[in-house]
BAVEX-587624 format. One record per residue (C-alpha): x, y, z. Coordinates in steps of 0.5 Angstrom, whole numbers, plus 500, padded with zeros to 3 digits. Layout:
XYZ
...
***
This chain:
373267158
376268164
377275167
377278174
372283176
369287182
362288182
362293188
368298190
372296197
378293199
382287195
377282197
371285191
376282186
373276183
376271178
370269174
367267167
365272163
363273155
368274150
367281147
366283140
370289137
366294134
368300129
375303130
376297136
381291136
380285140
387283143
388276146
392278153
399276154
399280161
397286164
401290170
399292177
399300178
397304184
391307180
388300179
388300187
385307187
379305182
378298186
377302192
372307189
377313191
377316183
369314182
367322182
373323178
373317173
366314173
366307171
361302169
360296174
362290174
369292172
375289169
382292172
388292168
390299165
396296161
396291156
401286152
398281147
396279140
391282136
385276135
380280131
379287128
373292128
370295122
375301119
381298123
387298118
395297119
394291124
393284122
391278126
397275130
400282131
404283137
401289141
402293147
397299149
395303155
387302155
382307157
381308164
374308164
373301160
374294161
382292163
387287161
386282167
382277162
383273157
381278151
380285152
378291147
382296145
382303141
386302135
389308136
392306143
396301140
403300138
407294136
410290142
418290143
421285139
427284144
424282151
418277153
411279150
409279158
414283160
412288155
406289159
410293164
412299159
405302157
402306163
409308166
413309160
407314158
407317165
415318164
415320157
410326158
413328165
420329161
418332155
412335156
412338163
419338164
421340157
428337158
433339153
440337152
445340157
440341162
441339170
435335172
434332180
429326180
426324186
424317187
429315181
428308183
421307182
417304176
416311173
422314176
427309173
424310166
424318167
432317169
433313162
430318158
433324161
440321160
438319153
436326151
443329154
441331161
445332167
442327172
442327179
438321182
435320189
433314192
434309197
441305197
438299194
437302188
444305187
447300182
442299178
441308177
449308176
448303170
443308167
449313166
446318171
451323173
450322181
446318185
444320192
440318198
433320200
433328201
434332207
430337205
432342210
440341208
438345201
440344194
447345195
448339199
446335192
449339187
443344186
439348184
437344178
434347172
428341172
426338178
422331177
418328183
415321184
415321192
409322196
411328201
407333205
405340203
411343207
416338204
413339197
414347198
421346200
423342193
421349190
428351193
431346189
429349182
434354179
431361177
427360171
427352172
420347172
418343177
414336174
411331179
407325179
406326186
403333188
403339185
410343187
408350189
411355184
416361185
413367180
419371183
424367180
420364174
420357177
414354174
410347176
406342173
403335175
401329171
395326169
397320164
394320157
394314152
398315146
400310141
405314137
409316144
408309146
411307139
417311140
418308147
418301144
424303139
428306145
427299148
429295142
435300141
437298148
436305150
431304155
430298160
424295163
425293170
420287172
420285180
415279179
410276175
404273178
398269175
392274174
388269179
392271184
390279183
387280189
393277193
397283188
392288190
393286198
400286198
400293194
396295200
401292205
407295202
409288200
409289193
417291192
417294184
413293178
409286178
407283171
400280172
400274167
393272163
390265164
***
């Protein structure tokens, strides 16, 4: 079968499109015929070796953490799935990924694919959706009626946090560049504001807020300023660095290390099919161009979520 792999850490040039052996599912595993994976920034970090100490992997390595496809074979002990089922998953970070014709997935990571969107586009959901769910409900513990500021609301994860927060009954102030404003308003937010002038303080954007969710990489000094945007007793949840806590005001902080969770992914799929969660795909590229996708991402030319189509 065809796959993209790298045999050593390095730039996008280490990615090779080559023939490899089709895997065979073991106990508790499912062989999936890949429809698509997608690009996530962590794919770049893994390929470059930045995460090698934190996340040991075996080389050669097939990238692609997201998966959308159809069940091709079942390993021993797998129940509740049949060959031909359409599925999605966030694959383990330390195993072969979805940039291939076939991939093995732990059965517990799989969820039924959304029925209301193209199967390939569903590859944009798993990692970003789980990151959004875990940020919104586990880190921020968002409740109906609470006020929340979402910094970086137009991005792949931020857009989903916005929609989950609105659906949960929170009052959302969305922060991002003007080109995202119409889409964010379409999600039903209370207010859309342009990138924060942190020195102006929370009152300038209607704060402080019971929860602040940050998806923007800023300096440690700017992260510290975000603490002031959190109301007494509130929380700052971040996917881009830890916002300092303020114990005197009861302000706590949490950062995300996203994990695979088939049950949570199933709940996200239900929201997609109910029209409560919209997935924004900016581009679709063939897997043979994955090295170019990585190169474009490194050069800042990847504008939004890119789905990578299987051979």
